[in-house]
Backbone as CSV, one residue per row, in Angstrom:
resi,resn,N_x,N_y,N_z,CA_x,CA_y,CA_z,C_x,C_y,C_z
1,MET,-28.623,23.194,36.476,-29.371,22.328,35.547,-30.678,22.994,35.151
2,LYS,-30.864,23.236,33.859,-32.096,23.831,33.365,-33.218,22.792,33.386
3,LYS,-34.447,23.261,33.641,-35.592,22.357,33.722,-36.649,22.708,32.680
4,PHE,-37.032,21.698,31.893,-38.079,21.859,30.894,-39.024,20.658,30.977
5,GLY,-40.142,20.710,30.228,-41.051,19.573,30.286,-42.176,19.648,29.281
6,LEU,-43.021,18.627,29.340,-44.191,18.511,28.469,-45.417,18.242,29.325
7,LEU,-46.468,19.029,29.118,-47.735,18.847,29.813,-48.779,18.291,28.854
8,GLY,-49.485,17.258,29.276,-50.569,16.703,28.476,-51.343,15.681,29.279
9,LYS,-52.176,14.925,28.605,-52.970,13.876,29.256,-52.854,12.598,28.444
10,ASN,-52.547,11.507,29.138,-52.374,10.195,28.486,-51.331,10.276,27.366
11,ILE,-50.142,10.731,27.721,-49.105,11.005,26.720,-47.868,10.120,26.900
12,SER,-48.075,8.899,27.363,-46.950,7.987,27.551,-46.253,7.646,26.235
13,TYR,-46.964,7.834,25.123,-46.427,7.495,23.796,-45.448,8.552,23.263
14,THR,-45.341,9.711,23.900,-44.664,10.852,23.303,-43.170,10.611,23.023
15,PHE,-42.703,11.186,21.912,-41.283,11.151,21.552,-40.547,12.393,22.057
16,SER,-41.263,13.325,22.656,-40.671,14.618,23.010,-39.418,14.539,23.881
17,PRO,-39.380,13.681,24.910,-38.142,13.602,25.699,-36.933,13.189,24.859
18,ILE,-37.136,12.265,23.928,-36.042,11.846,23.041,-35.562,13.033,22.221
19,LEU,-36.507,13.797,21.699,-36.204,14.963,20.878,-35.373,15.987,21.654
20,HIS,-35.867,16.380,22.812,-35.201,17.436,23.572,-33.870,16.965,24.159
21,ASN,-33.819,15.730,24.582,-32.550,15.221,25.107,-31.481,15.158,24.021
22,LYS,-31.883,14.904,22.777,-30.935,14.915,21.662,-30.387,16.332,21.439
23,ILE,-31.257,17.326,21.542,-30.807,18.717,21.417,-29.826,19.048,22.540
24,PHE,-30.148,18.625,23.764,-29.238,18.876,24.890,-27.872,18.242,24.633
25,GLU,-27.906,17.024,24.098,-26.657,16.296,23.825,-25.837,16.970,22.723
26,LEU,-26.483,17.328,21.630,-25.782,17.903,20.485,-25.196,19.280,20.781
27,TYR,-25.868,20.029,21.650,-25.434,21.407,21.904,-24.911,21.613,23.327
28,ASN,-24.635,20.503,23.991,-24.018,20.548,25.319,-24.784,21.467,26.283
29,ILE,-26.105,21.272,26.312,-26.960,22.026,27.227,-27.218,21.167,28.466
30,LYS,-26.912,21.687,29.618,-27.140,20.954,30.859,-28.590,21.171,31.291
31,ALA,-29.419,20.192,30.970,-30.854,20.345,31.227,-31.522,18.989,31.300
32,ASN,-32.738,18.960,31.852,-33.562,17.751,31.774,-34.963,18.120,31.302
33,TYR,-35.652,17.118,30.762,-36.976,17.323,30.170,-37.904,16.261,30.732
34,LYS,-38.930,16.710,31.445,-39.816,15.805,32.172,-41.223,15.818,31.577
35,VAL,-41.864,14.644,31.565,-43.244,14.530,31.094,-44.197,14.672,32.280
36,TYR,-45.140,15.604,32.154,-46.155,15.822,33.185,-47.507,15.380,32.637
37,ASP,-47.982,14.245,33.112,-49.253,13.690,32.651,-50.340,14.097,33.637
38,LEU,-51.093,15.134,33.277,-52.106,15.700,34.167,-53.478,15.121,33.831
39,LYS,-54.141,14.582,34.831,-55.381,13.832,34.588,-56.615,14.692,34.389
40,HIS,-56.595,15.926,34.920,-57.820,16.722,34.815,-57.501,18.210,34.745
41,GLU,-58.301,18.918,33.972,-58.113,20.361,33.776,-58.200,21.140,35.086
42,SER,-58.972,20.648,36.045,-59.127,21.346,37.324,-57.814,21.442,38.096
43,MET,-56.819,20.650,37.698,-55.527,20.636,38.373,-54.534,21.626,37.754
44,LEU,-54.939,22.310,36.695,-54.022,23.159,35.943,-53.427,24.303,36.763
45,GLU,-54.279,25.000,37.495,-53.804,26.183,38.218,-52.728,25.824,39.233
46,SER,-52.970,24.796,40.035,-51.974,24.387,41.033,-50.730,23.828,40.354
47,PHE,-50.921,23.172,39.214,-49.784,22.644,38.463,-48.864,23.773,38.009
48,VAL,-49.453,24.835,37.471,-48.659,25.982,37.004,-47.922,26.632,38.168
49,GLU,-48.581,26.750,39.301,-47.933,27.347,40.479,-46.744,26.509,40.934
50,ASN,-46.889,25.190,40.875,-45.779,24.308,41.252,-44.600,24.439,40.294
51,LEU,-44.889,24.634,39.008,-43.820,24.838,38.031,-43.028,26.105,38.363
52,LYS,-43.739,27.154,38.743,-43.074,28.412,39.127,-42.153,28.194,40.327
53,LYS,-42.668,27.473,41.314,-41.879,27.223,42.520,-40.638,26.395,42.220
54,ASN,-40.769,25.467,41.266,-39.657,24.588,40.914,-38.708,25.190,39.881
55,LYS,-38.959,26.466,39.545,-38.082,27.215,38.634,-37.918,26.532,37.272
56,ILE,-39.048,26.087,36.741,-39.068,25.558,35.377,-38.864,26.718,34.402
57,LEU,-38.026,26.524,33.399,-37.755,27.586,32.429,-38.716,27.566,31.245
58,GLY,-39.200,26.378,30.910,-40.096,26.292,29.764,-40.832,24.971,29.742
59,ILE,-42.012,24.986,29.142,-42.805,23.765,29.065,-43.582,23.734,27.752
60,ASN,-43.627,22.563,27.141,-44.485,22.344,25.979,-45.853,21.888,26.451
61,ILE,-46.866,22.185,25.643,-48.240,21.818,25.966,-48.795,20.983,24.825
62,THR,-49.406,19.858,25.158,-50.087,19.070,24.132,-51.520,18.814,24.580
63,THR,-52.242,18.057,23.786,-53.656,17.804,24.035,-53.879,17.234,25.446
64,PRO,-54.896,17.694,26.165,-55.989,18.582,25.752,-55.888,19.987,26.342
65,TYR,-54.681,20.457,26.660,-54.537,21.684,27.443,-54.036,22.892,26.663
66,LYS,-53.984,22.808,25.331,-53.409,23.891,24.542,-54.202,25.192,24.624
67,THR,-55.479,25.081,24.900,-56.329,26.267,25.026,-56.606,26.607,26.486
68,SER,-56.929,25.609,27.281,-57.329,25.859,28.672,-56.217,26.464,29.517
69,ILE,-54.955,26.205,29.179,-53.863,26.757,29.990,-53.700,28.255,29.774
70,LEU,-54.288,28.793,28.725,-54.148,30.228,28.442,-54.727,31.099,29.554
71,LYS,-55.606,30.544,30.357,-56.183,31.298,31.479,-55.116,31.689,32.498
72,PHE,-54.012,30.973,32.499,-52.983,31.190,33.517,-51.712,31.818,32.935
73,VAL,-51.812,32.304,31.690,-50.674,32.894,30.990,-50.753,34.414,31.061
74,ASP,-49.596,35.068,31.174,-49.557,36.528,31.296,-49.444,37.244,29.957
75,ILE,-48.668,36.686,29.032,-48.408,37.347,27.755,-48.624,36.357,26.613
76,LEU,-49.344,36.775,25.583,-49.589,35.937,24.409,-48.798,36.478,23.220
77,SER,-48.055,35.604,22.552,-47.348,36.002,21.340,-48.374,36.287,20.245
78,PRO,-47.980,36.982,19.176,-48.936,37.284,18.103,-49.611,36.048,17.513
79,GLU,-48.837,34.953,17.324,-49.444,33.760,16.716,-50.438,33.101,17.663
80,VAL,-50.192,33.171,18.972,-51.145,32.616,19.944,-52.421,33.460,19.965
81,GLN,-52.266,34.773,19.873,-53.434,35.654,19.817,-54.314,35.305,18.624
82,SER,-53.681,34.973,17.521,-54.420,34.649,16.301,-55.010,33.246,16.340
83,ILE,-54.231,32.278,16.826,-54.630,30.869,16.800,-55.566,30.520,17.949
84,GLY,-55.311,31.112,19.121,-56.116,30.803,20.298,-55.682,29.544,21.012
85,ALA,-54.440,29.121,20.772,-53.904,27.922,21.425,-52.389,28.063,21.534
86,THR,-51.822,27.445,22.573,-50.379,27.469,22.768,-49.838,26.056,22.919
87,ASN,-48.595,25.859,22.504,-47.939,24.581,22.782,-46.555,24.801,23.382
88,CYS,-46.250,26.059,23.710,-44.926,26.381,24.260,-45.046,27.575,25.187
89,ILE,-44.615,27.386,26.428,-44.647,28.471,27.408,-43.254,28.685,27.976
90,LYS,-42.876,29.947,28.063,-41.599,30.315,28.664,-41.856,31.050,29.974
91,PHE,-41.146,30.665,31.014,-41.236,31.336,32.315,-40.146,32.407,32.338
92,GLU,-40.572,33.657,32.311,-39.612,34.755,32.157,-39.955,35.908,33.096
93,ASP,-39.022,36.224,33.980,-39.207,37.333,34.935,-40.507,37.195,35.720
94,GLY,-40.806,35.973,36.153,-41.994,35.726,36.959,-43.286,35.669,36.182
95,LYS,-43.205,35.788,34.852,-44.400,35.765,34.010,-44.376,34.568,33.063
96,LEU,-45.570,34.155,32.639,-45.698,33.070,31.663,-45.988,33.679,30.299
97,VAL,-45.110,33.379,29.339,-45.267,33.890,27.975,-45.601,32.710,27.063
98,ALA,-46.713,32.809,26.336,-47.188,31.699,25.499,-46.825,31.918,24.026
99,TYR,-46.335,30.839,23.411,-46.004,30.836,21.979,-46.733,29.665,21.327
100,ASN,-46.741,29.655,20.002,-47.246,28.482,19.290,-46.190,28.039,18.292
101,THR,-45.355,27.101,18.703,-44.304,26.625,17.806,-44.810,25.556,16.843
102,ASP,-46.033,25.040,17.070,-46.677,24.187,16.061,-46.777,24.958,14.745
103,TYR,-47.118,26.230,14.864,-47.237,27.098,13.691,-45.919,27.140,12.917
104,PHE,-44.822,27.357,13.623,-43.516,27.416,12.967,-43.129,26.049,12.404
105,GLY,-43.477,24.980,13.126,-43.197,23.631,12.651,-43.938,23.322,11.358
106,LEU,-45.150,23.837,11.233,-45.927,23.636,10.008,-45.313,24.387,8.829
107,ILE,-44.898,25.622,9.064,-44.251,26.395,8.006,-43.008,25.658,7.513
108,LYS,-42.222,25.125,8.449,-41.025,24.350,8.094,-41.393,23.108,7.286
109,THR,-42.489,22.455,7.664,-42.934,21.246,6.968,-43.377,21.572,5.543
110,PHE,-44.100,22.671,5.375,-44.513,23.085,4.027,-43.282,23.322,3.150
111,GLU,-42.262,23.938,3.745,-41.027,24.198,2.999,-40.345,22.888,2.617
112,LYS,-40.317,21.938,3.546,-39.677,20.648,3.278,-40.401,19.891,2.162
113,MET,-41.712,20.035,2.108,-42.509,19.366,1.070,-42.514,20.140,-0.256
114,ASN,-41.817,21.295,-0.270,-41.752,22.145,-1.473,-43.135,22.569,-1.959
115,LEU,-43.987,22.927,-1.030,-45.347,23.334,-1.375,-45.396,24.810,-1.752
116,ASN,-46.128,25.114,-2.785,-46.420,26.498,-3.168,-47.907,26.721,-2.935
117,LEU,-48.243,27.262,-1.785,-49.633,27.293,-1.339,-50.417,28.529,-1.773
118,LYS,-49.754,29.504,-2.334,-50.449,30.749,-2.677,-51.595,30.493,-3.659
119,ASN,-52.784,30.888,-3.222,-54.021,30.748,-4.015,-54.388,29.295,-4.316
120,LYS,-53.824,28.365,-3.551,-54.149,26.946,-3.720,-55.176,26.521,-2.663
121,LYS,-55.994,25.541,-3.012,-57.007,25.048,-2.082,-56.395,24.040,-1.105
122,ALA,-56.535,24.319,0.172,-56.052,23.412,1.217,-57.206,23.085,2.153
123,VAL,-57.275,21.825,2.556,-58.356,21.368,3.427,-57.771,20.792,4.705
124,VAL,-58.307,21.218,5.841,-57.860,20.756,7.153,-58.959,19.922,7.791
125,LEU,-58.614,18.709,8.193,-59.551,17.854,8.925,-59.370,18.112,10.416
126,GLY,-60.432,18.564,11.087,-60.352,18.798,12.528,-60.425,20.265,12.886
127,THR,-60.681,20.520,14.182,-60.845,21.899,14.653,-60.104,22.166,15.966
128,GLY,-59.242,21.239,16.390,-58.514,21.403,17.651,-57.319,22.331,17.521
129,GLY,-56.420,22.264,18.516,-55.258,23.145,18.548,-54.357,22.998,17.340
130,ALA,-54.094,21.754,16.938,-53.231,21.507,15.773,-53.901,22.020,14.501
131,ALA,-55.209,21.870,14.412,-55.946,22.364,13.249,-55.878,23.886,13.176
132,LYS,-56.013,24.545,14.314,-55.971,26.014,14.335,-54.590,26.527,13.925
133,ALA,-53.542,25.834,14.372,-52.191,26.210,13.951,-52.026,25.989,12.454
134,SER,-52.601,24.914,11.942,-52.544,24.623,10.503,-53.236,25.714,9.703
135,ILE,-54.399,26.121,10.172,-55.162,27.167,9.486,-54.364,28.459,9.414
136,LYS,-53.778,28.865,10.526,-52.975,30.091,10.571,-51.794,30.006,9.610
137,ALA,-51.090,28.880,9.616,-49.929,28.700,8.738,-50.346,28.734,7.274
138,LEU,-51.439,28.056,6.954,-51.922,28.018,5.572,-52.339,29.401,5.087
139,LEU,-53.086,30.122,5.910,-53.529,31.464,5.532,-52.339,32.396,5.324
140,ASP,-51.340,32.285,6.183,-50.154,33.131,6.056,-49.335,32.780,4.815
141,CYS,-49.520,31.564,4.295,-48.855,31.153,3.053,-49.709,31.457,1.826
142,GLY,-50.860,32.071,2.047,-51.700,32.501,0.933,-52.678,31.475,0.420
143,ALA,-52.892,30.388,1.165,-53.796,29.326,0.712,-55.262,29.714,0.903
144,ILE,-56.124,29.054,0.133,-57.568,29.158,0.307,-57.980,27.952,1.153
145,VAL,-58.448,28.204,2.368,-58.566,27.139,3.368,-60.015,26.747,3.648
146,SER,-60.243,25.435,3.657,-61.513,24.874,4.114,-61.248,23.985,5.320
147,VAL,-62.140,24.025,6.277,-62.027,23.212,7.486,-63.192,22.233,7.535
148,VAL,-62.874,20.971,7.776,-63.901,19.930,7.815,-64.233,19.619,9.275
149,THR,-65.516,19.656,9.586,-65.944,19.475,10.971,-67.254,18.703,11.031
150,ARG,-67.536,18.163,12.208,-68.811,17.488,12.430,-69.831,18.437,13.052
151,ASN,-69.384,19.665,13.363,-70.295,20.651,13.947,-70.074,22.004,13.273
152,LYS,-70.742,22.216,12.155,-70.513,23.412,11.344,-70.919,24.707,12.059
153,ILE,-71.989,24.656,12.822,-72.500,25.883,13.446,-71.494,26.461,14.431
154,SER,-71.011,25.653,15.371,-70.070,26.168,16.364,-68.716,26.505,15.731
155,THR,-68.313,25.729,14.731,-67.034,25.984,14.070,-67.053,27.312,13.332
156,LYS,-68.158,27.621,12.663,-68.278,28.891,11.947,-68.190,30.085,12.906
157,LYS,-68.673,29.908,14.113,-68.612,30.979,15.108,-67.178,31.238,15.562
158,ASN,-66.367,30.177,15.592,-65.032,30.273,16.181,-63.900,30.510,15.179
159,LEU,-64.163,30.294,13.894,-63.101,30.419,12.895,-63.446,31.499,11.869
160,LYS,-62.409,32.250,11.478,-62.589,33.306,10.489,-61.721,33.030,9.264
161,ASP,-62.113,33.621,8.158,-61.312,33.596,6.916,-61.166,32.199,6.316
162,VAL,-62.056,31.274,6.690,-62.009,29.924,6.121,-63.418,29.477,5.742
163,PHE,-63.476,28.503,4.843,-64.748,27.851,4.535,-64.924,26.692,5.510
164,VAL,-66.118,26.522,6.015,-66.415,25.427,6.942,-67.352,24.445,6.257
165,ILE,-66.911,23.191,6.175,-67.700,22.181,5.474,-67.839,20.921,6.333
166,SER,-68.788,20.085,5.966,-69.001,18.811,6.646,-68.208,17.721,5.936
167,TYR,-68.117,16.564,6.560,-67.428,15.437,5.939,-68.197,14.962,4.698
168,GLU,-69.506,15.141,4.712,-70.316,14.773,3.550,-69.986,15.693,2.368
169,GLU,-69.834,16.966,2.644,-69.520,17.937,1.583,-68.098,17.755,1.053
170,LEU,-67.233,17.193,1.863,-65.842,16.972,1.449,-65.756,16.055,0.229
171,THR,-66.726,15.170,0.066,-66.702,14.229,-1.057,-66.793,14.945,-2.407
172,GLU,-67.244,16.203,-2.394,-67.434,16.951,-3.641,-66.304,17.946,-3.897
173,ILE,-65.248,17.886,-3.085,-64.179,18.889,-3.165,-62.860,18.256,-3.597
174,SER,-62.116,18.988,-4.413,-60.747,18.604,-4.756,-59.836,19.772,-4.401
175,GLY,-58.538,19.498,-4.271,-57.643,20.578,-3.893,-56.177,20.197,-3.985
176,TYR,-55.354,21.084,-3.469,-53.895,20.965,-3.544,-53.337,20.161,-2.372
177,LEU,-53.793,20.495,-1.151,-53.247,19.878,0.066,-54.362,19.464,1.012
178,LEU,-54.255,18.239,1.546,-55.178,17.734,2.567,-54.381,17.423,3.826
179,ILE,-54.782,18.025,4.948,-54.082,17.830,6.224,-54.987,17.128,7.222
180,ASN,-54.507,16.041,7.808,-55.211,15.421,8.932,-54.683,16.021,10.223
181,ALA,-55.522,16.853,10.869,-55.157,17.454,12.150,-56.013,16.872,13.273
182,THR,-56.577,15.688,13.030,-57.322,14.962,14.060,-56.413,13.877,14.638
183,PRO,-56.777,13.278,15.780,-55.987,12.170,16.324,-56.350,10.813,15.720
184,VAL,-57.250,10.790,14.743,-57.710,9.530,14.158,-56.578,8.854,13.388
185,GLY,-56.210,7.661,13.845,-55.146,6.910,13.196,-53.917,6.713,14.048
186,THR,-53.875,7.412,15.191,-52.736,7.242,16.075,-52.979,6.073,17.027
187,SER,-51.939,5.671,17.720,-52.032,4.564,18.671,-53.045,4.900,19.764
188,PRO,-53.920,3.984,20.166,-53.954,2.569,19.787,-54.862,2.256,18.584
189,ASN,-55.515,3.299,18.037,-56.486,3.068,16.952,-55.830,3.234,15.583
190,ILE,-54.809,2.433,15.325,-54.014,2.623,14.115,-54.681,2.080,12.849
191,ASN,-55.789,1.404,12.990,-56.482,0.851,11.824,-57.633,1.737,11.355
192,LEU,-57.598,3.003,11.772,-58.632,3.955,11.375,-58.040,5.071,10.534
193,SER,-58.847,5.608,9.619,-58.479,6.784,8.836,-59.632,7.777,8.914
194,PRO,-59.336,9.078,8.989,-60.424,10.067,9.073,-61.246,10.157,7.798
195,VAL,-60.639,9.766,6.654,-61.360,9.768,5.371,-60.954,8.539,4.563
196,ASN,-61.696,8.273,3.505,-61.405,7.096,2.691,-60.487,7.417,1.509
197,LYS,-60.141,6.405,0.741,-59.232,6.560,-0.394,-59.779,7.525,-1.447
198,GLU,-61.085,7.517,-1.628,-61.688,8.338,-2.667,-61.479,9.830,-2.376
199,ILE,-61.526,10.199,-1.100,-61.271,11.591,-0.711,-59.816,11.957,-1.016
200,ILE,-58.907,11.103,-0.625,-57.477,11.352,-0.807,-57.114,11.476,-2.287
201,GLN,-57.814,10.733,-3.123,-57.579,10.785,-4.570,-57.736,12.203,-5.121
202,ASN,-58.528,13.020,-4.453,-58.859,14.354,-4.961,-57.846,15.439,-4.607
203,PHE,-56.724,15.054,-3.969,-55.724,16.042,-3.558,-54.336,15.666,-4.080
204,ASP,-53.507,16.694,-4.294,-52.151,16.467,-4.818,-51.176,16.058,-3.724
205,PHE,-51.266,16.728,-2.562,-50.351,16.480,-1.454,-51.143,16.109,-0.207
206,ILE,-50.564,15.209,0.590,-51.218,14.721,1.802,-50.268,14.871,2.986
207,LEU,-50.763,15.473,4.064,-49.970,15.638,5.280,-50.767,15.141,6.471
208,ASP,-50.191,14.209,7.225,-50.804,13.720,8.461,-49.961,14.227,9.618
209,LEU,-50.551,14.976,10.542,-49.791,15.520,11.655,-49.444,14.459,12.691
210,ILE,-50.011,13.269,12.555,-49.639,12.139,13.406,-48.248,11.649,13.000
211,TYR,-47.427,11.282,13.993,-46.084,10.756,13.712,-45.874,9.362,14.300
212,ASN,-46.860,8.875,15.049,-46.773,7.548,15.652,-48.138,6.858,15.496
213,PRO,-48.242,5.886,14.547,-47.173,5.213,13.806,-46.591,6.085,12.686
214,GLN,-45.449,5.665,12.170,-44.768,6.415,11.119,-45.645,6.546,9.875
215,GLU,-46.358,5.474,9.542,-47.238,5.500,8.371,-48.640,5.088,8.805
216,THR,-49.516,6.063,8.957,-50.900,5.805,9.351,-51.671,5.195,8.183
217,LEU,-52.868,4.715,8.476,-53.728,4.209,7.405,-54.029,5.320,6.408
218,PHE,-54.221,6.527,6.890,-54.432,7.718,6.056,-53.291,7.865,5.046
219,LEU,-52.050,7.708,5.518,-50.895,7.827,4.627,-50.726,6.590,3.740
220,LYS,-51.136,5.442,4.224,-51.103,4.240,3.380,-52.046,4.412,2.197
221,TYR,-53.201,5.030,2.449,-54.119,5.337,1.355,-53.454,6.288,0.363
222,ALA,-52.771,7.316,0.895,-52.087,8.283,0.032,-51.026,7.591,-0.821
223,LYS,-50.292,6.686,-0.189,-49.249,5.929,-0.892,-49.848,5.085,-2.012
224,SER,-50.968,4.430,-1.717,-51.606,3.558,-2.712,-52.139,4.347,-3.901
225,LYS,-52.398,5.646,-3.674,-52.903,6.507,-4.744,-51.787,7.286,-5.434
226,GLY,-50.549,7.005,-5.052,-49.411,7.657,-5.693,-49.239,9.120,-5.326
227,LYS,-49.728,9.522,-4.163,-49.650,10.917,-3.739,-48.302,11.219,-3.065
228,ILE,-47.915,12.485,-3.077,-46.753,12.939,-2.300,-47.257,13.203,-0.883
229,TYR,-46.622,12.591,0.098,-47.159,12.677,1.460,-46.046,12.778,2.505
230,ASN,-46.424,13.271,3.668,-45.525,13.368,4.828,-46.316,13.089,6.092
231,ASN,-45.626,12.536,7.097,-46.260,12.445,8.414,-45.859,13.662,9.242
232,GLY,-46.213,13.670,10.513,-45.998,14.851,11.338,-44.671,14.912,12.063
233,PHE,-43.744,14.001,11.724,-42.503,13.955,12.493,-41.630,15.190,12.280
234,TYR,-41.562,15.678,11.042,-40.756,16.880,10.798,-41.357,18.076,11.530
235,MET,-42.681,18.143,11.572,-43.332,19.210,12.328,-43.015,19.079,13.821
236,LEU,-43.101,17.849,14.342,-42.800,17.610,15.752,-41.391,18.075,16.090
237,VAL,-40.438,17.665,15.269,-39.044,18.034,15.512,-38.869,19.543,15.408
238,SER,-39.462,20.134,14.383,-39.296,21.573,14.157,-39.904,22.406,15.277
239,GLN,-41.099,22.006,15.749,-41.709,22.774,16.842,-40.909,22.623,18.118
240,GLY,-40.315,21.436,18.313,-39.489,21.222,19.497,-38.225,22.054,19.463
241,ILE,-37.596,22.119,18.288,-36.386,22.938,18.141,-36.721,24.413,18.360
242,LYS,-37.827,24.853,17.768,-38.229,26.251,17.947,-38.470,26.567,19.422
243,SER,-39.067,25.623,20.146,-39.269,25.817,21.588,-37.937,26.011,22.291
244,GLU,-36.958,25.158,21.962,-35.641,25.260,22.583,-34.954,26.582,22.219
245,GLU,-35.163,27.048,21.000,-34.589,28.343,20.604,-35.186,29.469,21.438
246,ILE,-36.495,29.386,21.680,-37.167,30.396,22.505,-36.662,30.347,23.940
247,TRP,-36.555,29.145,24.494,-36.147,29.005,25.885,-34.687,29.371,26.119
248,ASN,-33.828,28.989,25.185,-32.379,29.149,25.382,-31.778,30.352,24.661
249,LYS,-32.607,31.049,23.862,-32.120,32.207,23.090,-30.906,31.821,22.259
250,GLU,-31.060,30.727,21.507,-29.970,30.175,20.716,-30.544,29.578,19.432
251,ASP,-29.762,29.605,18.348,-30.193,29.031,17.078,-29.646,27.616,16.912
252,PHE,-30.464,26.725,16.327,-30.057,25.335,16.147,-30.195,24.918,14.673
253,ASN,-29.503,23.856,14.312,-29.529,23.318,12.946,-30.674,22.305,12.829
254,TYR,-31.755,22.692,12.153,-32.958,21.865,12.077,-32.702,20.536,11.367
255,GLU,-32.027,20.569,10.225,-31.816,19.341,9.455,-30.927,18.354,10.200
256,LYS,-29.916,18.865,10.861,-29.005,17.997,11.622,-29.769,17.256,12.714
257,ILE,-30.559,17.987,13.463,-31.310,17.386,14.565,-32.355,16.406,14.024
258,TYR,-33.048,16.804,12.960,-34.065,15.929,12.364,-33.448,14.608,11.900
259,ASN,-32.324,14.674,11.190,-31.684,13.461,10.670,-31.239,12.535,11.792
260,GLU,-30.722,13.108,12.866,-30.294,12.302,14.019,-31.495,11.601,14.656
261,LEU,-32.579,12.353,14.836,-33.763,11.802,15.500,-34.495,10.789,14.627
262,ASN,-34.524,11.041,13.349,-35.196,10.117,12.428,-34.566,8.724,12.490
263,GLN,-33.242,8.678,12.625,-32.543,7.403,12.717,-32.827,6.701,14.046
264,ILE,-33.049,7.487,15.080,-33.317,6.900,16.406,-34.757,6.390,16.512
265,VAL,-35.702,7.219,16.096,-37.129,6.938,16.313,-37.658,5.894,15.341
266,TYR,-37.215,5.966,14.075,-37.766,5.075,13.063,-36.746,4.050,12.564
267,LYS,-35.849,3.640,13.451,-34.822,2.664,13.051,-35.436,1.292,12.801
């Protein structure tokens, strides 16, 4: 029996076990997927050692450990080196290899939305792990990227090849794509949006990386303004499939898995 899992903090809401168990079912993989809810970063080192002892083959990483776990990783994939965060680790030959499948999930999402990002203005709300993956994906697609933050000085030190702006300055900007890479709007604070309707009016496409609830207030604003929009569920599914491809050295049908899961999660 293969062993996989998800590491994070306060992640009882996660759909990841449903996602991975569906892949196991569809492709007849004998495996289980366990949620590891770790309360404090100081427990990371012993946690990783226990995973090694228990012969875990792979683990996904979510907030708030996407960066801090890198201290215990042996090999960084090119996208992790660029992004500075991981959400997928493979245990291979006694070593931990870090990947960022959020990046691949975003590329898949851009394709699904039929976006042509070359030389287009894209704005990312937030500066965390998901935001960094978004920035990398956007830059690789040729977009002109701005990042919105509440702390411009520290953000400018940590990010390259992007414009760094405040939320106040965002009111004066229009563009092609607006991405919410913050947790604002997810459960339990579902009545919040990171920006108002007037901001959303200034963009052609809207993407919220949140997938629970299915339609955040941010996306309700987009809907009311007649915008083309997506939530983060396709990204979630795509990054999960990519993780399984890395762990199992096997290719999977993304649309088939997405359609099956969409009917289960949002029935």
